[in-house]
FIZA-874352 format. One record per residue (C-alpha): residue in three letters; y negated, x, z. Coordinates in nm, 4 decimals, m for minus. Layout:
// residues N
ATOM  aa        v        u        w
ATOM Ala        Y        X        Z
...
END
This chain:
// residues 374
ATOM  aa        v        u        w
ATOM Met   0.0077   0.0045   0.0194
ATOM Glu  m0.3413   0.1444  m0.0880
ATOM Thr  m0.6287   0.1853   0.1725
ATOM Ser  m0.8249  m0.1626   0.1311
ATOM Glu  m1.1823  m0.1740   0.0218
ATOM Arg  m1.3991  m0.4297  m0.0089
ATOM Gly  m1.4798  m0.4951  m0.3965
ATOM Thr  m1.7678  m0.7048  m0.3407
ATOM Glu  m2.1503  m0.6156  m0.3730
ATOM Pro  m2.2895  m0.5489  m0.0373
ATOM Ala  m2.4661  m0.8525   0.1342
ATOM Asp  m2.8122  m0.8652   0.2949
ATOM Asn  m2.8273  m0.6577   0.5946
ATOM Ala  m3.1964  m0.7651   0.6344
ATOM Gly  m3.2694  m0.3762   0.6766
ATOM Gly  m2.9864  m0.3208   0.9259
ATOM Ala  m2.8713  m0.0033   0.7729
ATOM Asp  m3.2300   0.1327   0.8052
ATOM Arg  m3.2028   0.1571   1.1776
ATOM Tyr  m2.9652   0.4365   1.1426
ATOM Ala  m3.0569   0.7698   1.0656
ATOM Gly  m2.9319   0.9958   0.7943
ATOM Thr  m2.6914   0.9105   0.5252
ATOM Pro  m2.3177   0.8148   0.5032
ATOM Ser  m2.1254   1.1320   0.5042
ATOM Ala  m1.7613   1.1298   0.3576
ATOM Glu  m1.3920   1.1073   0.4393
ATOM Asp  m1.0874   1.1324   0.2426
ATOM Cys  m0.7880   0.8489   0.2970
ATOM Leu  m0.5600   1.1566   0.1835
ATOM Gly  m0.6824   1.3850   0.4705
ATOM Pro  m0.6453   1.3547   0.8281
ATOM Gly  m1.0405   1.2798   0.8928
ATOM Gly  m1.0403   0.9850   0.6601
ATOM Pro  m0.8573   0.6313   0.6982
ATOM Ala  m0.5383   0.7057   0.8618
ATOM Cys  m0.2573   0.7832   0.6146
ATOM Thr   0.0921   0.6990   0.7684
ATOM Gly   0.2443   0.4594   1.0303
ATOM Arg   0.1404   0.1123   1.1445
ATOM Gly  m0.2460   0.1908   1.1611
ATOM Arg  m0.2064   0.4525   0.8605
ATOM Val  m0.0851   0.4116   0.4837
ATOM Gly  m0.0019   0.5688   0.1912
ATOM Val   0.1451   0.9588   0.1604
ATOM Pro   0.2922   1.0794   0.5070
ATOM Leu   0.0016   1.3060   0.6587
ATOM Arg   0.2264   1.6023   0.6840
ATOM Ala   0.3617   1.5858   0.3200
ATOM Thr  m0.0004   1.5558   0.2043
ATOM Leu  m0.0860   1.9011   0.3788
ATOM Ala   0.2446   2.0626   0.2545
ATOM Leu   0.1024   1.9429  m0.0937
ATOM Gly  m0.2279   2.1602  m0.0061
ATOM Val  m0.1413   2.4910  m0.1720
ATOM Leu   0.0579   2.5009  m0.4982
ATOM Thr   0.1909   2.8375  m0.6118
ATOM Val   0.2676   2.8913  m0.9659
ATOM Val   0.4740   3.2352  m1.0318
ATOM Val   0.3707   3.3742  m1.3554
ATOM Gly   0.5746   3.6882  m1.4634
ATOM Ser   0.5802   3.8710  m1.1170
ATOM Thr   0.2346   3.7668  m1.0281
ATOM Ala   0.1940   3.4559  m0.7778
ATOM Leu  m0.1255   3.2581  m0.8424
ATOM Ala  m0.2360   3.0203  m0.5656
ATOM Leu  m0.4059   2.7093  m0.7523
ATOM Gly  m0.5195   2.5363  m0.4103
ATOM Ser  m0.5365   2.5575  m0.0679
ATOM Pro  m0.5800   2.3036   0.1836
ATOM Ser  m0.9472   2.2799   0.3275
ATOM Arg  m1.0477   2.1788   0.6893
ATOM Asp  m1.1403   1.8158   0.7186
ATOM Pro  m1.5227   1.7998   0.7782
ATOM Phe  m1.4888   1.4926   0.9774
ATOM Leu  m1.2615   1.6299   1.2407
ATOM Ala  m1.3661   1.7947   1.5369
ATOM Ala  m1.0929   1.9831   1.8018
ATOM Gly  m1.2695   1.8601   2.1092
ATOM Asp  m1.1071   1.9832   2.4361
ATOM Thr  m0.7364   2.0144   2.3520
ATOM Ala  m0.6467   2.1111   2.7428
ATOM Thr  m0.7986   1.7568   2.8828
ATOM Gly  m0.7868   1.5556   2.5672
ATOM Ala  m1.1582   1.4615   2.5650
ATOM Tyr  m1.4181   1.4945   2.2871
ATOM Leu  m1.7906   1.4164   2.3134
ATOM Ala  m1.9458   1.2734   2.0041
ATOM Thr  m2.2688   1.3350   1.8363
ATOM Arg  m2.5541   1.0917   1.8015
ATOM Ala  m2.5713   1.1655   1.4239
ATOM Asp  m2.2092   1.1070   1.3326
ATOM Gly  m2.1887   0.7795   1.5050
ATOM Asp  m2.5449   0.6568   1.3515
ATOM Arg  m2.4401   0.7534   0.9815
ATOM Ala  m2.1079   0.5894   1.0157
ATOM Ala  m2.2366   0.2693   1.1210
ATOM Ala  m2.5239   0.3065   0.8518
ATOM Ala  m2.2254   0.3198   0.6094
ATOM Val  m2.0480  m0.0147   0.7318
ATOM Leu  m2.3749  m0.1862   0.6748
ATOM Ala  m2.4545  m0.0458   0.3336
ATOM Gly  m2.1075  m0.2488   0.2536
ATOM Pro  m2.0709  m0.5800   0.2322
ATOM Tyr  m2.1092  m0.6057   0.6056
ATOM Arg  m2.3983  m0.7382   0.8418
ATOM Glu  m2.4969  m0.7995   1.2020
ATOM Arg  m2.5780  m1.1351   1.2779
ATOM Pro  m2.5895  m1.2880   1.6360
ATOM Gly  m2.3099  m1.4734   1.7740
ATOM Pro  m2.2440  m1.6897   2.0489
ATOM Pro  m2.3455  m1.5553   2.3772
ATOM Val  m2.0505  m1.4566   2.6017
ATOM Thr  m2.1254  m1.6240   2.9114
ATOM Ala  m1.8412  m1.4928   3.1640
ATOM Arg  m1.7616  m1.0909   3.1013
ATOM Tyr  m1.3889  m1.0895   3.1911
ATOM Gly  m1.1013  m1.3511   3.3194
ATOM Gly  m1.0238  m1.4295   3.6647
ATOM Gly  m0.9636  m1.7891   3.6437
ATOM Arg  m0.6306  m1.9626   3.6340
ATOM Ala  m0.4109  m1.8140   3.3553
ATOM Ala  m0.3177  m2.0490   3.0816
ATOM Pro   0.0596  m2.1013   2.9847
ATOM Leu   0.1620  m1.9348   2.6640
ATOM Thr   0.4502  m2.0752   2.4598
ATOM Ala   0.6210  m1.8843   2.1806
ATOM Ser   0.4579  m1.9267   1.8102
ATOM His   0.6971  m2.0863   1.6032
ATOM Pro   0.7951  m1.9376   1.3709
ATOM Leu   0.7500  m1.6114   1.5107
ATOM Leu   0.5151  m1.4950   1.2521
ATOM Ala   0.1589  m1.3825   1.2927
ATOM Ala  m0.1054  m1.6055   1.1902
ATOM Pro  m0.4920  m1.6192   1.1056
ATOM Ala  m0.6758  m1.6519   1.4710
ATOM Ala  m1.0144  m1.7125   1.5557
ATOM Ala  m1.2165  m1.3799   1.6314
ATOM Ser  m1.2359  m1.2963   2.0035
ATOM Pro  m1.5685  m1.1298   2.0998
ATOM Ala  m1.3802  m0.8642   2.3077
ATOM Ile  m1.1325  m0.7713   1.9953
ATOM Gly  m1.2840  m0.6257   1.6676
ATOM Ala  m1.1748  m0.3866   1.3653
ATOM Leu  m1.2186   0.0000   1.4100
ATOM Phe  m1.3839   0.1336   1.1017
ATOM Ser  m1.3591   0.4954   0.9754
ATOM Pro  m1.5792   0.5176   0.6500
ATOM Asp  m1.3965   0.6756   0.3846
ATOM Asp  m1.4760   0.9496   0.1268
ATOM Asp  m1.7292   0.7619  m0.0667
ATOM Gly  m1.8831   0.6018   0.2329
ATOM Ala  m1.6800   0.2628   0.1815
ATOM Pro  m1.6375   0.0572   0.5073
ATOM Val  m1.2708   0.0589   0.5396
ATOM His  m1.1232  m0.0601   0.9049
ATOM His  m0.8385   0.1341   0.9696
ATOM Cys  m0.7133   0.0140   1.2921
ATOM Thr  m0.8052  m0.2507   1.5769
ATOM Ala  m0.9562  m0.1965   1.9240
ATOM Ser  m1.0680  m0.4119   2.2408
ATOM Val  m1.3031  m0.4136   2.5216
ATOM Val  m1.1553  m0.3335   2.8568
ATOM His  m1.3086  m0.3654   3.1946
ATOM Ala  m1.4336  m0.0747   3.3547
ATOM Pro  m1.7251   0.0385   3.5926
ATOM Gly  m1.9633   0.1242   3.3267
ATOM Gly  m1.9058  m0.1355   3.0871
ATOM Asp  m1.8857   0.0949   2.8178
ATOM Leu  m1.4972   0.0837   2.7641
ATOM Val  m1.3139   0.0105   2.4334
ATOM Val  m0.9088   0.1013   2.4064
ATOM Thr  m0.7129   0.1305   2.1058
ATOM Ala  m0.3855   0.3707   1.9927
ATOM Ala  m0.4283   0.7324   2.0280
ATOM His  m0.3404   0.7897   1.6381
ATOM Cys  m0.6241   0.5561   1.5251
ATOM Val  m0.8574   0.8228   1.6592
ATOM His  m0.6908   1.1668   1.6619
ATOM Asp  m0.4974   1.3017   1.3864
ATOM Asp  m0.4955   1.6447   1.3983
ATOM Gly  m0.8207   1.6513   1.5202
ATOM Phe  m1.0690   1.3842   1.6683
ATOM Arg  m1.2302   1.1628   1.3998
ATOM Thr  m1.5955   1.2063   1.4307
ATOM Arg  m1.7026   0.9036   1.2450
ATOM Leu  m1.5651   0.5557   1.4225
ATOM Val  m1.7301   0.2438   1.4414
ATOM Phe  m1.6332  m0.0689   1.6249
ATOM Ala  m1.7207  m0.4138   1.5315
ATOM Pro  m1.6170  m0.6562   1.8027
ATOM Gly  m1.5451  m1.0104   1.6775
ATOM Leu  m1.5701  m0.9354   1.3207
ATOM His  m1.5311  m1.2262   1.0718
ATOM Asp  m1.6120  m1.3218   0.7499
ATOM Gly  m1.8087  m0.9942   0.6910
ATOM Ile  m2.0331  m1.0329   1.0032
ATOM Ala  m2.0424  m0.8101   1.3132
ATOM Pro  m2.1566  m1.0862   1.5660
ATOM Tyr  m2.2074  m0.8540   1.8573
ATOM Gly  m2.3174  m0.5620   1.6874
ATOM Leu  m2.1731  m0.2196   1.5684
ATOM Trp  m2.0575   0.0201   1.8510
ATOM Val  m2.0023   0.4067   1.7933
ATOM Pro  m1.8103   0.6613   2.0697
ATOM Thr  m2.0160   0.8649   2.3141
ATOM Arg  m1.6899   1.0168   2.4005
ATOM Ile  m1.3119   0.9551   2.3202
ATOM His  m1.0027   1.0225   2.5858
ATOM Val  m0.6424   1.0506   2.4811
ATOM Asp  m0.3519   1.2434   2.6587
ATOM Pro  m0.3393   1.6154   2.5952
ATOM Arg   0.0319   1.5633   2.5036
ATOM Trp  m0.0376   1.3179   2.2223
ATOM Ile  m0.2828   1.6278   2.0995
ATOM Ser   0.0066   1.8544   2.1327
ATOM Ser   0.2903   1.6622   2.0173
ATOM Arg   0.2076   1.3220   1.9103
ATOM Asp   0.4280   1.2408   2.1816
ATOM Pro   0.4977   0.8361   2.1215
ATOM Asp   0.4913   0.7367   2.5037
ATOM His   0.1332   0.8422   2.5204
ATOM Asp  m0.0334   0.6497   2.1889
ATOM Val  m0.3295   0.5293   2.3589
ATOM Ala  m0.7014   0.6346   2.3714
ATOM Phe  m1.0161   0.5048   2.5780
ATOM Leu  m1.3331   0.5429   2.3930
ATOM Arg  m1.6918   0.4988   2.5691
ATOM Val  m1.9215   0.3395   2.3336
ATOM Arg  m2.3026   0.2653   2.2582
ATOM Arg  m2.4849   0.0408   2.0188
ATOM Ala  m2.5361   0.2456   1.7209
ATOM Gly  m2.8625   0.3259   1.6302
ATOM Gln  m2.9750   0.3136   2.0112
ATOM Ala  m2.9710   0.5077   2.3254
ATOM Gly  m2.7249   0.2947   2.5612
ATOM Gly  m2.6180  m0.0495   2.6261
ATOM Arg  m2.3161  m0.1874   2.7710
ATOM Ile  m2.0785  m0.3520   2.5342
ATOM Glu  m1.9183  m0.5701   2.8055
ATOM Asp  m2.2073  m0.7309   2.8868
ATOM Val  m2.2162  m0.8517   2.5168
ATOM Thr  m1.8610  m0.9328   2.4562
ATOM Gly  m1.6965  m0.9928   2.7834
ATOM Ala  m1.3599  m0.7856   2.8447
ATOM Glu  m0.9953  m0.7823   2.9168
ATOM Arg  m0.8732  m0.6621   3.2551
ATOM Ile  m0.6349  m0.3689   3.2186
ATOM Arg  m0.3158  m0.3924   3.4191
ATOM Phe  m0.0830  m0.0676   3.4735
ATOM Gly   0.3023  m0.1110   3.5789
ATOM Ala   0.3164  m0.4722   3.4365
ATOM Pro   0.6806  m0.5816   3.4480
ATOM Ala   0.8407  m0.6339   3.0726
ATOM Gly   0.9617  m1.0279   2.9981
ATOM Arg   0.6283  m1.1649   3.0168
ATOM Pro   0.4854  m1.4012   2.7500
ATOM Ala   0.2161  m1.2424   2.5692
ATOM Leu  m0.0665  m1.2872   2.2985
ATOM Leu  m0.0778  m1.0117   2.0644
ATOM Thr  m0.3777  m0.9439   1.8105
ATOM Gly  m0.4855  m0.7058   1.5327
ATOM Tyr  m0.6858  m0.6966   1.2257
ATOM Pro  m0.5294  m0.6429   0.9103
ATOM Glu  m0.6552  m0.3595   0.6769
ATOM Asp  m0.7578  m0.6255   0.3646
ATOM Gln  m0.8780  m0.8878   0.6024
ATOM Asp  m1.2011  m0.9128   0.8067
ATOM Ala  m1.0651  m1.1748   1.0434
ATOM Pro  m0.7629  m1.1105   1.2766
ATOM Val  m0.4191  m1.2487   1.3073
ATOM Ser  m0.2056  m1.3262   1.6275
ATOM Cys   0.1100  m1.4333   1.7703
ATOM Arg   0.2804  m1.5310   2.0977
ATOM His   0.5902  m1.4194   2.2231
ATOM Thr   0.7715  m1.2306   2.5100
ATOM Val   0.6936  m0.8405   2.5648
ATOM Asp   1.0288  m0.6836   2.6312
ATOM Ala   1.1271  m0.3200   2.7272
ATOM Gln   1.2496  m0.1298   2.4445
ATOM Ser   1.2357   0.1662   2.6794
ATOM Ala   1.1128   0.2884   3.0537
ATOM Thr   0.8308   0.4380   2.8465
ATOM Gln   0.7888   0.1804   2.5454
ATOM Leu   0.7616  m0.2238   2.5218
ATOM Arg   0.8566  m0.4275   2.2328
ATOM Phe   0.7136  m0.7143   2.0832
ATOM Val   0.9427  m0.9158   1.8055
ATOM Cys   0.7110  m1.1171   1.5671
ATOM Ala   0.6393  m1.0192   1.2124
ATOM Gly   0.3224  m1.0128   1.0238
ATOM Phe   0.1289  m0.7275   1.1746
ATOM Pro   0.0517  m0.5114   0.8858
ATOM Asn  m0.1558  m0.1915   0.8405
ATOM Gly  m0.4607  m0.1934   1.0201
ATOM Thr  m0.3399  m0.3650   1.3433
ATOM Ser  m0.2783  m0.0517   1.5384
ATOM Gly  m0.4417  m0.0498   1.8601
ATOM Gly  m0.4458  m0.4349   1.8900
ATOM Pro  m0.3842  m0.5511   2.2177
ATOM Met  m0.0996  m0.7127   2.3947
ATOM Leu  m0.2545  m0.9988   2.6374
ATOM Thr  m0.0862  m1.1568   2.9568
ATOM Asp  m0.2563  m1.4237   3.2021
ATOM Leu  m0.4980  m1.5560   2.9215
ATOM Asp  m0.7955  m1.7195   3.1090
ATOM Pro  m0.9010  m2.0275   2.8757
ATOM Ala  m1.2501  m2.0198   3.0020
ATOM Thr  m1.3058  m1.6586   2.8942
ATOM Gly  m1.0361  m1.6328   2.6247
ATOM Thr  m0.9557  m1.2943   2.8018
ATOM Gly  m0.6402  m1.1855   2.9686
ATOM Ser  m0.4816  m0.8843   3.1147
ATOM Leu  m0.4073  m0.6021   2.8922
ATOM Ile  m0.0820  m0.4514   2.9164
ATOM Gly  m0.0374  m0.2523   2.6011
ATOM Val  m0.1563  m0.1536   2.2461
ATOM Ile   0.0364  m0.1850   1.9161
ATOM Gly   0.1375   0.2066   1.8941
ATOM Gly   0.4100   0.4297   2.0521
ATOM Leu   0.7076   0.4365   1.8503
ATOM Asp   0.6797   0.4935   1.4978
ATOM Glu   0.3075   0.4631   1.5822
ATOM Gly   0.3147   0.0867   1.6185
ATOM Gly   0.6465  m0.0134   1.4502
ATOM Asp   0.7166  m0.1955   1.1259
ATOM Asp   0.6849  m0.5615   0.9633
ATOM Leu   0.9066  m0.7161   1.2176
ATOM Val   0.8546  m0.5382   1.5554
ATOM Ser   0.5668  m0.3984   1.7178
ATOM Tyr   0.5851  m0.1480   1.9908
ATOM Ser   0.3464  m0.0187   2.2809
ATOM Ser   0.3331   0.2792   2.4874
ATOM Arg   0.3884   0.1409   2.8552
ATOM Phe   0.1106   0.1254   3.0831
ATOM Gly   0.2075   0.3245   3.3636
ATOM Glu   0.0533   0.6257   3.5799
ATOM Asp  m0.0162   0.8472   3.2995
ATOM Val  m0.2205   0.5580   3.1339
ATOM Ala  m0.3748   0.4738   3.4731
ATOM Thr  m0.4864   0.8407   3.5011
ATOM Leu  m0.6214   0.8773   3.1446
ATOM Tyr  m0.8351   0.5372   3.2325
ATOM Arg  m0.9913   0.6857   3.5760
ATOM Arg  m1.0549   0.9947   3.3822
ATOM Ala  m1.2275   0.7984   3.1015
ATOM Thr  m1.4074   0.6275   3.3641
ATOM Thr  m1.5015   0.8666   3.5787
ATOM Glu  m1.5265   1.1914   3.3989
ATOM Pro  m1.9273   1.2921   3.4092
ATOM Asp  m2.0930   1.4147   3.0439
ATOM Pro  m2.1193   1.8285   3.0839
ATOM Arg  m2.4025   1.7499   2.8295
ATOM Ala  m2.5728   1.5861   3.1142
ATOM Ala  m2.5783   1.8731   3.3651
ATOM Gln  m2.6191   2.1316   3.0759
ATOM Pro  m2.8596   2.0181   2.7804
ATOM Gly  m2.8841   2.3419   2.6424
ATOM Val  m2.5260   2.3976   2.5204
ATOM Arg  m2.4724   2.0290   2.3624
ATOM Ala  m2.3112   2.1799   2.0580
ATOM Ala  m2.0683   2.3954   2.2607
ATOM Ala  m1.9884   2.1086   2.5050
ATOM Ser  m1.9184   1.8573   2.2267
ATOM Gly  m1.6278   2.0555   2.0596
ATOM Val  m1.7465   1.9838   1.7251
ATOM Met  m1.6043   2.2371   1.4911
ATOM Pro  m1.8358   2.4054   1.2489
ATOM Arg  m1.8428   2.1536   0.9329
ATOM Ala  m1.7000   2.2819   0.5950
ATOM Ala  m1.8586   2.2010   0.2776
ATOM Pro  m1.7672   1.8476   0.1583
ATOM Arg  m1.4801   1.8502  m0.0916
ATOM Ser  m1.5513   1.7393  m0.4411
END
């Protein structure tokens, strides 16, 4: 399946893109910095096969001619591999948001969210019949995660959701959606996305946290990422005050009914399914329901839904085994002590740039940029 690109002319942004500094940069779907390229959240040629094809050597007589070599993707950053953290730059986020608004997307205010997160009585969940993901109404706290491609086209390659945190600025998704041989430096979250409209604005990371074991070995038991975010084009803002949030739950037992939601890469509206979350293993959850295609990685598994707010308890995100599963089964890394530790680090770790403004570039962990590929 090819990566989805909207073919319509850009909608009227009412000058929205002008709020963001700079012009869109480029990413490549076939490289680790563009829209992800294998697995549930990734499409096309497997990444490692792509990299292996980066160098083509032809032997003419006894002379070996190297016809090409893989260039380092300019839209990846090393970050801090020891802690699994990356401090994002303002320019990268604002340029990526500008690329989204330069396409057929626009911001238009949606209905205000009056309750930030659930806490009332949970509504009973009955299994979907048939067990097939179906179109669903957009939820303010769930949205599409964009990573503009090499031409600046606003492609959403994964799903993410707002999770309650002390700072009110936390988003959760799958680790493979944000780190693929490096941290993606151009990510944009559009909560509540529908019909080409971002009703609650565009949000970009200020920092990203993954487990170091994901970086070192792509361990499927650690396919979870937390992003601290800000409103694009602005200094701050608390996304939780705008969209509400899911409550995160650690150590939830398997066998509970849940709602699974995700944004297919070729749709600007979510699909969802209700079924039981089973234990695949001590470290993985399994959700049997067809119809969660590429783009749904990072989508939330929610139990204990509050009918007053539409939010619930987050117990997993599409990822884990096979980076999310296949057309019939979705997986998630279990939210145990390791994910709880990652959450605590994401919500409490101070920003070293605040204490050391003179070393901003070094603290960010951004690798030197290579020249754009032709």
